[in-house]
N, C-alpha and C positions, 0 to 999 in steps of 0.2 A: 395063674392069670385069672383075674376076676372078670367075668363076662357080664354085660348089662342084662338086667332082669327084664323079662317080657311080661307085662301085666295086661290081662284082658280088660276090655272096656267094661265098665260097670253097667252101662245101659244095654249092652248086648246080652240077651238071655236066650236060653234054649227053649223053643216053643213047645217041645215035648214035655217039659217039666211044668209049665204053666197050665191053669184050667182052660178048658175049651169054652169058647164063647162064639156067639154069632158074629161079633165084631172083630174077631181075631184076624190078624193079617194072614195073607196068603202065605202058605209055606214056601219060603225061599231060603236058599242057602245064605246064612248070615255072613256078612263081610267082617272079618276080624280087623278092627282098627287098633293099632298099637302105636306106642310112642317109645322111642329109645331115649333113655335118660342117661346122660353122661355127667356124672358127678366127678369133676376133676379132682376135687380135694379128697374124695373117698378113694379114688384110684391111686392117688399119691400115698395115702395112708394104708393101702392094702385092704380096704373094706369095700363091700358092695353097696349099692344103693338100690333100694326097692321102694320107690315112691311113686304113687299114682299121679299121673299128670292130668291136668285139666284140659278139656277140649279147647277152651278159649286161649290156652297158652300157645305161644308161637311154636312152629315146627322145630326151629333151631333154638335151643335154650340159651346158646351163647350170644345171640343177637338180641338187642333190646326190642321192646314192643313198639310197633309203628304207631305214631299218633294218628288219631282219626281226624280226617279233614273236616273243616267247618261246613255246615250245610250251605249250599249256594242258593241265595234268595234273589230271584230275578227282580230287576227294578220295575217300578210301576211304569205304566205306559206313559210316554212323553210325547208331546206334539212339537212340531217345528216352530221355533220362535219367529216373531215378526221382524220386519226390517227396522233397524235403529238409525235415526237421523240426528245429526248434530251439525249446525251451520250448513255448509255445502258438502259435508261428508255423509256418506251413505254406507252403512254396514249391512250386508246381505248374507243370510245363512244359506250355505250351499247344500245342506241336507246331511252331510257326513257328520258323524259324532263318535265320541269314544267315552268310555266310562272309566273313571279313575277314583277308586275308593268310594264307590257309590255316588259319585258326582258326574253328571253328564255334561260334557263340553262339546260344543258345536264348532264347525269350521266356518269362519267368517271371512268375508272379503270386504275391505274398506276402500271405497272409491271416492275420488274427487269429482264432483259433478260440475259441468260447465255452467257458468252464469255470465250475465253481461258485465259484471264487475271484474271478474278475474280473467276474462279473455280466453278461457279454455274453449277449444273447439270440440273435443271429444272427451269421453270419460277417461280418467287416469286412476290406476290402481295404486293406492298408497301403502297398503299393508294387508297381509293375510295371516290368520292365527286361529288356534283352538282356544275358545273361551266360553264362559257362561254369559248370560245376558248382562249380569252386573259387571263382569270384567270387561266386556266389549264397550259398555257405556263409559267406564272409567278410561279406557284407551282412547275413545273419541274425545273426551275432555282434555286428555294430555296432548293429543295432536293439535287441537285448536289452541291450546295454551302456548305451544311451541311455534305456532304460526305455519305449520305444514299443511294446513287445509287450503291456504291460498284463497281466502274469501274475496280479497280485492287486491289488485296489484299496487304495490307501493311505488313511489316515485323512483323511476330508474329500473324497476324490475322488468324482466323480459321473459318471454315464453320459450326462448332458446335454451337448450340443454347445455350444461357446462362442457360435456364431452363433445358436443357438436361444434364447438368453437374450433377445434383442431381440424375437423373436416372442412369447415369453411375456409380455414387458412390454407389447406392443401389445394382447394379449388382456385383460390386467388393467386397462389404462387406456384402452380403446377408447371408453368412454362419456364420458370427460373431455377427450380430445384432439380437435382439429379434423381435418378430412379431409386437409388439406394436411400437417399434422404427421405423420399416420400414413403418408401416401405417402412423405414424406421418409425416415422411419425404415425403411420397407420397402426403399427404394433403398440405404440404408446396410447393411441386412442382406444384400442380394445381393452387395455389394462385399466384406463381411467373409467371407461363406460361400465365395466364390470363392478367397480367399486361405488361409483356415484349414481349409476342408474338414471333415473329421471330427474335428478337434481337440476334445478333451473338457475338461471343467472339472476340472483336476487341479493338482498343484503345479508343473507345467511350463507352465501356461497363461500366466503373466506373461512368460516368455521368448518364447513364440510371438506374443503380442499386440504386444510391443515390436518384434519383427522385422517383423510385418505393417505397423505404422504407419511404420516406417523405409522399407520398400519403397514404400509409398504416397507418401511425401515424395519419394523418388528418382524415382518415375514422373511427377512433375509435378503431383500433386494440390494444389489450393489449400489454404492454411493453415487458413482457416475451415472448409472441408469436413472436413479431418482432425480438427480440434479438435471439431467437432460429433459426428463418429463416436466419438471418445474419450469425450465427455460422455455420450452416450446408452448406450454400452456399459458404462461404469462405473456409471451410474445403474441400468441393468437388472440388473447383477450384485448390487449392494447390495440392491435391492428383493427379489430372489429369495432372498437370505439372510434378510431380514426375514420373508418369507412361509414360510420353512422348506423350500423346494424343494431348496436346496443348503446345505451346511454349511461349505464352504470359504470363508473370507473373501477379499476381493479382494486379490491380491498387489500388491506395490509395483511400479509401472511406472516404468521408467527412461527412457522415451521423452520427449524434450524437443525442441521445435522451436527451431532455432537463431535467435538474435536477429538481426534485420535492422538496417540502418542507421537511426538515429534512435530506436530503441527504448531503453528504460531512462531516458527523460527524467523529470524531476521532475513528478509528478502534482499537480494543483491541490487544495489542501486549504482549504476555506472557513473563515473565522474563526467563532468561536462566536456572535458577534452576528448574522451572516448566517443561520446555522442557526436561531437563535431567531426571526428575522423570517419565515423560511419556515414554521416550525412554527406560528406564530401566524396566518399567512395561510391555512394548510390548515384544513379543517373535516372533522368526522366521523371515519370510519375511517382515511383517509390520514394525518390528523394524529396519531392514536395510534400508527400503525405507524412513522412517521418519528421520533416522540419516543422510542419504545422503542429504535429502532436508534441514535439519537444518544446515549442515556443508557447503554445496555449495550455499544455498540461491536460488536454481533454482526453476522454476515454476513446479507445479505438473504435468502438461502435458509434460513438457520437460523431467522429470525423467521417466515418464511412457513410453516414446518413445525411451529411450536409448537402443542401441543394444550392443552386446558383443564386436563388433569390434570398438566401439566408444571410448574405453578407451585404452590408451597407457601406459603399465606398465613402460616403460623406461623414458619417459618424464613426467609421472604423470599428464597428461592432459586428461580431459573428454570433449568429443564433444557432445553438446546439440543443438538441432534444435528447436528454439522457434518461436514466432510470429514475432520477429524482425530479424530473420535470424539465421544461425548457428554461434556458438561462442565456444571458448575453455575456460575451467574453470580449474585452478590448483586445485589439490585435496589435502586435508589435510592428515597428517600422520595417523590419526585415522581410515580412511576408505580406505587407499591404499591397504592394504592386502586383504580386502574383495572384492574389485573390481578386483584386479589382479588375484584372484582365479577364476574369471568367464570370464576374458578377453581371450577367445580362438580364437578370430578373426572371428567368424561366425556372421551372420546377425540375430541370434536369440535374443529375448528380454533379456536384462540384468537382469531384475527382474521378478519373477514369480507372477505378480499381474495382475489385470484387465487392459486390454489395453485401450489407449485413445479412445473415450472421457470419458470413465467411470472411469478413474483412480482417478479423483477428488472425486467422490462420494465414492469410496472404501476407500481412505485415510481418508476422513472426518468421515466416519463411525467408523474407528478404533480409531481416535483421540477422538471422542465423547464418546465412551465406556470407554476409558482409563481415561479421565478426570472425568467421572462420578464415576468410582470406586475409584480414588484417592482423590475425593473431591475438585478438582481444577476447576477454572473457564474455561468454554469451549472456545477453540480457534480452528480456521480452519487451513487448510493446507497452505493457503496464509499467515497466521500469522507467520509461520516459516520463510518465505521470509522476512517479515518486521523485525523480530527479528534479522536475519542475517545482514540486512542492517544497523539497529541501532547499532549493535555491531561493525561493521566496521567503522561507523562514530565516535563512542565513543572512539575507539582506534586510532583516529587521522589519518585515511586513507584519501587520497585525494578524493574529490567528483568525479573527472573524472575517477579515477581508480575504484571506486565503481560502477559508471554507466556502465563502460565497462564490469566489472565482471557480473553485473546483467542483461545486455542486454537492457538498456533503456538510455534515455538522462539524463543529469544533472538536467534540469528543471523538468522532470517527477519525479525524485527522491526527489527533494526538495519539490515538491507540494504534492505528495501522500504518501511518505514514511518518511518524516521528519516533520510531523505535530507536533508542540510543545504541550506537555501535561502539566498538573499541576505539576507532579512529575519532569519532565525534567526542568521546569522553576525554581522549588525550588532548585534542585541540582545546577543549574547554578548560582543562587544568593549566595548559600552557598560557592561554590567553588571560586567565583570571589572576595570574601571579599570586598563588596561594602563599608563597613564602614572604611576600612583601606586605608588611602590616602598616606602612605609611600611607598607602592609598594613592601615591603619586605615580606609581609605575603603570597603573592600568591605562591611563590616558596616553602615556608615552608608548606603551606597547601597541596600542591601537593606531597611533599616528605612524609609528615605524612600520607597522604591517602594511599600511596604505602607501607609504613612501617607497617601500621595497617593490611594490607592484608598479608604481609610477616610473621609477628609475629604469625599469625594463621595457617601458613602452617607447618604441622608436618614434612615434609621432610626437610625443612630448619632448624627446631629445632634440628634434628638429625645430621645435617651437621655442624661441628664445624667451618670450614672456613667461611661458609656463615653467621653463627651466629656472629662470631667476626666482620665481615664486617658490619653487621647491628648495632652492639654495637658501632663501630667507627662512623657510620653515626649518631646515636643518640647523641653521645658525641659532634660531630661537631654542630649539630642543637642546642644542649643545650648551647654550648659556644657562638654561635652567638646571642642567646637570652640573655645570661648573659652579653655579651659585650654591648648590646643595653641598658640594665638596670644598668650597672656599678657594677655588683655583681660578686663574685667568687664562682664557683661551682666545686666540684671534678668530675673526670671522672666516668662514669657509668661502673661498673664491673659486676653487676648482671642483670639478665633478667627482664626487666620492664614488667609490666602488659599491655595487649593489650588495656585496657580501657584508660590508660594514653596516648597512642599514638593517638587514634582517637580524643582526645580533642584538640582543637586549642590552648589552653593555656598550651602547653606541657612544656614550660620553667618553669612555676611555679610548675609543678609536679615533676621536677627533684630533688627537695629537699627531696622528700620522699625516694630517694634511700639511704639516710644515715641511715634510720631505717631498711633497709633490712638486712638480714643475711650477715655477713662479709665473703668474699671469702677467699680462701686459699692463695691468692697472698699477700705477705707482702706489707705494705704501703710504705716502702722505696725502693720497686722494681722500676726499670725504666718503664716509661709509654710506650705503643706501639708507633711505629714510625708514624702510621697513625693518632694517636690521638694527637700528639704534635702540638702546635700552638704557634709560636713565638710572635704573637700579643696578645695572651691572657694574663690576669693579673696573677701575681705570685700566686702559690697555697700555701696552708697551709703547714708549715714545718712538715716533718714527725716526728712522736712521738707517745706517747701512745694515743690510741683512747679515745673517750669520755667515761666517767664513766657512765655505765648503771645501773639502779636500779636492784639489784639482789634479787631474792626470797630467803627466809630462807632455808638453806640447812639442810639435816638430820644430826643427831649428829655424824654419822660415818664419818671417814676421807675420803676424795676424793683423788683418785690417780692423779698423775701429767699427764696432757694432752700432749702427745708428739707432737701433731700437732698444738699446740698453737703458734701463730706467735711470732717471736723473738722480743725483745725490744732493742732499740738502746743503752741502758745503758751498763756499763761495767759488766763483769762476777763477780759473788759473790761466797763466800765460800759455803760449803756444807749446803744447807737449809733443813729444816724439813717441812713436810707437815703441812700447817696451815689450820685452819677452813675457811669455805667460807665467814664467816662474820668478819674475822680478818682484821684489817686495813692494807692498803698497804702504805709503806714508800717510799717517793721519795728521801730521802737523800742518797747520794752515800755511798757505803760500805767502811769500813776501809781497807787499804792496807794489803795484806797478810804478815805475819812475816817471818823472815829469818829462816834458819834451826837452830835448837837448842834453839830457844827462848821459852818462857813459852807458853803453849797452850792457856791460857786465854788472852794473849797479842794480839793474832791474831784473837780472837773471837769478833764479833760485839756485841755491847750492846744489851741486851735483851729488849724486849718490856715490857711495864708495865704489860700487862696481863700474860706474860710468866714468871714473877719472882716467885720464890718459887716452880716452877715445876721441877720434876726430869729430869736430863739430859738424852738425848737419844744418842746412838752411833750406829755405823754400818749402817749409811745411805749412799745411793748412792751419788756420787758427783753431784752437781747441774750443769745444762746446762748453757752454756754461754747465757747471756742476760735474765736470769730469774729475774723478777722484784719483786718476793715475798721476804718478810723480813725473814731472817734466824733466827733460834733460837740459844741460846748459846750451844757451844759444850760441850763435857764431861769435867768434872773438874779433875784436877790432884790429 
């Protein structure tokens, strides 16, 4: 084993060997300084290492030499800078400073000073920062450029803080809100005050509010929480404008929460029949509120905020104040009387319901209970607005008119209220008659669709004039279809079944009218003027109707029907009642004999079945136009 070599220090010498001198050191026991050299490579090769080590070398040869630190040069003596002014901004050095890479940066406080122009009562701190004199001067220029110095109030600017608007709203509505609602708004106020600080109500408030809500979304706040804060802040701003505390209207906010997956789906819009069932089920004040919403299409918050002075019974106009501003809505006849009874000109609420913003919750609760009891699919209060807009579009109202009535733009209506559904696309294809390239079926389909609804109306069925007009329209439609096919069809005189009207092949079903019961109008009577058409083909000559199969009659003789339509043949002599199954003769009767002639000369020949029967007398004279075959008269 090779041991490390111990080498004595070169500078340590034995004082006994050296010459004596007066300046010699005092005899002391020398301290032997040694260093241990570990040559790893020599140890691996089996060789020793006997190298003298320098005193400046590190104690451990395996570790590198430590770098020497740079000499610290203390900075030159500096003095506290003076106050820097720019407009009404004042930057004051507070005395604290720090040195960064030989540069001294002082701690500054930038204040807004009160002036007669800006209306400030006390000094306000705008910003605090570490900066040099040049940097703080550049910061003052930037603040003045952005308008944050508030040198003079612009038109509409106020000294109220944005966060204080919510506190002012709490003080005004404390008696109406629940304790939990007030506590929640106070929490929202603390969050907004921490982010906005001393931000005032001015023309730059919209940009600050958008930036605040964007930061809340990025920090991970829930969507409903941020939306609730937006709702209460916007409501507080608008209410303070109404009360006259601030004059600047609410700026347009560009903050929008990005849509998540699954959003933008088609909302359920109930049919009008379901809405009618719900309205009839409700009673009292909920029934009136839901009816007004369904008829006007207004928002639930707009209806909840209507006052008694907002309805004019003379002009029949209702004033609503929504999120897009006030607008006038014409009122339908069905609700004019109910609104006029309450329009006393006062500022009291029109409806005895929960005031906004709780009106939506109250109406949705009533609708949910009604739909559950009726077994209908649930729909919300806003579905009434969608149903009203759909009905206006389906009745061919102009989109601009619908947008003005509903208080939004045309693009908003087409994007959010006219989303195509499977049912609407199916009705569009059926009504457009995509397989008919002649272009004539479109008008017929539209007319038949309206006729099918009219035929189901009981009021029209009881009105004779309206029913005759519908019959004439059906005859015209049938003749148009007959002309296209080159056929001849008689006019319709009986009431057709509604099922035949709803079918698009109505022309083919008009032939079934011939099997319907015959009306009391004679066939040789002139047709109505509205049903005449000079271009139509000639109709069948008037005559005896088709022979119908008759069921066997009882053996008893049947009386003569006085309401039987007259036949165009000449009058005949006194006939006798014949059985129901007796054959009818089409041969003209013999002319009547002159006075004094033999009775049998004027009698018609008897039928084969009547020969050998006893003659009957004392019968009433036959009516003109009777087509029945007479029996022989009495023999002389």
